[in-house]
C-alpha positions as CSV (number, residue, x, y, z in Angstrom):
1,M,0.1,-0.2,0.0
2,S,1.3,3.3,-0.8
3,D,1.7,6.2,1.6
4,H,1.8,8.8,-1.2
5,I,-1.0,11.6,-1.8
6,Y,-1.2,12.4,-5.4
7,D,-2.9,15.4,-6.8
8,P,-3.4,15.6,-10.7
9,Y,-1.7,18.4,-12.0
10,S,-0.9,19.6,-15.9
11,G,1.7,21.7,-17.2
12,C,2.2,23.3,-20.7
13,G,4.7,20.9,-22.4
14,F,4.5,18.3,-19.6
15,G,0.9,17.3,-20.2
16,R,-1.0,15.8,-17.5
17,F,0.6,14.1,-14.1
18,H,0.3,13.4,-10.3
19,S,2.5,14.8,-7.7
20,C,2.7,14.0,-4.2
21,R,2.2,16.6,-1.9
22,V,4.3,15.1,0.9
23,C,7.7,13.9,-0.8
24,G,7.1,15.3,-4.3
25,T,7.1,12.1,-6.4
26,S,5.3,12.2,-9.8
27,K,3.9,9.7,-11.9
28,H,3.8,10.2,-15.6
29,S,4.5,7.9,-18.5
30,G,4.2,4.8,-16.8
31,Y,7.5,6.0,-14.7
32,Y,7.7,7.6,-11.1
33,W,10.2,10.7,-11.3
34,L,12.0,11.8,-7.8
35,A,15.2,14.3,-7.6
36,G,16.3,13.6,-11.0
37,Y,15.5,9.9,-11.2
38,K,13.0,7.9,-13.0
39,S,11.8,4.2,-12.3
40,K,9.1,1.8,-12.8
41,A,9.0,1.3,-9.0
42,E,7.2,3.3,-6.5
43,P,9.8,5.0,-4.6
44,P,8.8,4.9,-0.5
45,C,7.0,8.2,0.8
46,K,9.4,10.0,2.7
47,A,9.5,13.9,2.9
48,W,12.8,15.3,2.4
49,T,14.6,12.0,1.9
50,L,15.8,10.1,-1.2
51,D,15.9,6.3,-0.6
52,P,19.0,4.9,-1.2
53,D,17.4,1.3,-2.3
54,W,15.1,3.3,-4.9
55,K,18.1,5.7,-6.1
56,A,20.2,2.5,-7.1
57,Q,18.0,0.6,-9.2
58,A,16.7,4.1,-10.6
59,I,18.0,5.5,-13.4
60,P,19.4,9.3,-13.9
61,A,16.6,11.3,-15.4
62,P,18.0,14.8,-17.0
63,I,15.2,17.9,-16.4
64,T,15.0,18.0,-20.4
65,E,14.0,14.7,-20.6
66,A,10.1,14.4,-21.5
């Protein structure tokens, strides 16, 4: 079960996505995005921290990547 609290958003050039109001994780295009990384696996919802296990299996995602 997820502890995330997702709110829907839309942005010019970004389309529609959901972002967690607690930790900032975003869901878009089948990926979870957090702190410059993306993964198909949902990261734990931890405010102000990046889970090292999730980061280790995620791939870097430059801000310019759509």
